[in-house]
Structures are given as structure tokens and as C-alpha cells.
C-alpha positions in Angstrom: 18.2 -16.8 -23.3 18.3 -14.0 -25.6 19.0 -10.4 -23.9 17.8 -7.1 -25.3 18.6 -3.5 -24.5 15.1 -2.7 -23.3 13.9 -4.4 -20.1 10.4 -5.2 -20.1 9.8 -3.2 -16.8 11.2 -0.2 -18.7 8.6 -0.3 -21.3 5.6 2.3 -21.0 2.5 1.1 -22.6 -0.4 3.5 -23.6 -0.4 7.4 -24.3 -1.7 8.2 -20.9 1.0 6.3 -19.1 3.6 7.9 -21.5 1.9 11.3 -20.7 2.7 10.8 -16.8 6.2 9.8 -17.4 6.9 13.1 -19.3 4.8 15.2 -17.2 2.4 16.4 -20.0 -1.3 16.4 -20.7 -2.8 13.7 -22.5 -3.4 16.0 -25.4 -0.1 17.4 -25.7 1.2 13.9 -25.5 -1.0 12.5 -28.2 0.0 15.4 -30.2 3.9 14.9 -29.8 3.3 11.0 -30.4 1.4 11.8 -33.7 3.8 14.1 -34.7 6.8 11.8 -34.2 8.6 13.9 -31.7 8.8 11.2 -29.0 10.9 8.2 -29.1 7.9 5.7 -29.3 6.3 3.4 -31.5 2.7 2.1 -32.2 2.5 -1.8 -31.5 -1.0 -3.3 -32.4 -2.7 0.2 -32.1 -1.1 1.0 -28.8 1.7 3.4 -28.2 4.5 2.1 -26.4 8.0 3.7 -25.4 11.1 3.1 -23.2 11.0 4.9 -20.0 14.7 5.3 -20.2 14.3 6.7 -23.5 11.8 9.2 -22.6 13.5 10.4 -19.7 16.8 10.9 -21.8 14.6 12.8 -24.6 13.2 15.3 -21.9 16.9 15.8 -20.4 18.0 16.8 -23.8 15.1 18.9 -24.3 15.7 20.7 -21.1 19.3 21.3 -22.0 
């Protein structure tokens, strides 16, 4: 079995779910995603991000 750095339960699917993780509004999150400001990718028309990377991003933003 192949292992990866990102566990499937660590993935956050959808901009609305990402907004809840980073405690931003949906509108703010869509803007940040479209501007490439968040560590996320679009897969099949849907945004996906690692919860761990999102939290690391927020910690770095607060510093």
C-alpha cells in the first residue's frame, strides 16, 4: 500500500468547508482561493485543501 503525506480525513472539500476551517466568510474565502492566497487546489471544479496546511497558513498569518 502506498502512503502519502496527506491523510484522506485531513482533506477539506469545498470552499464553504474551507471557510469554516479558517473562520472566514464564504465570500472572503472565495476571494482568497481565486487569488491563490490559500494553500488549496481546484479538483474537478471543486476546491480541496489540507486542514493541516490551512491551519499552518493561519498560524503564519497571525505571527
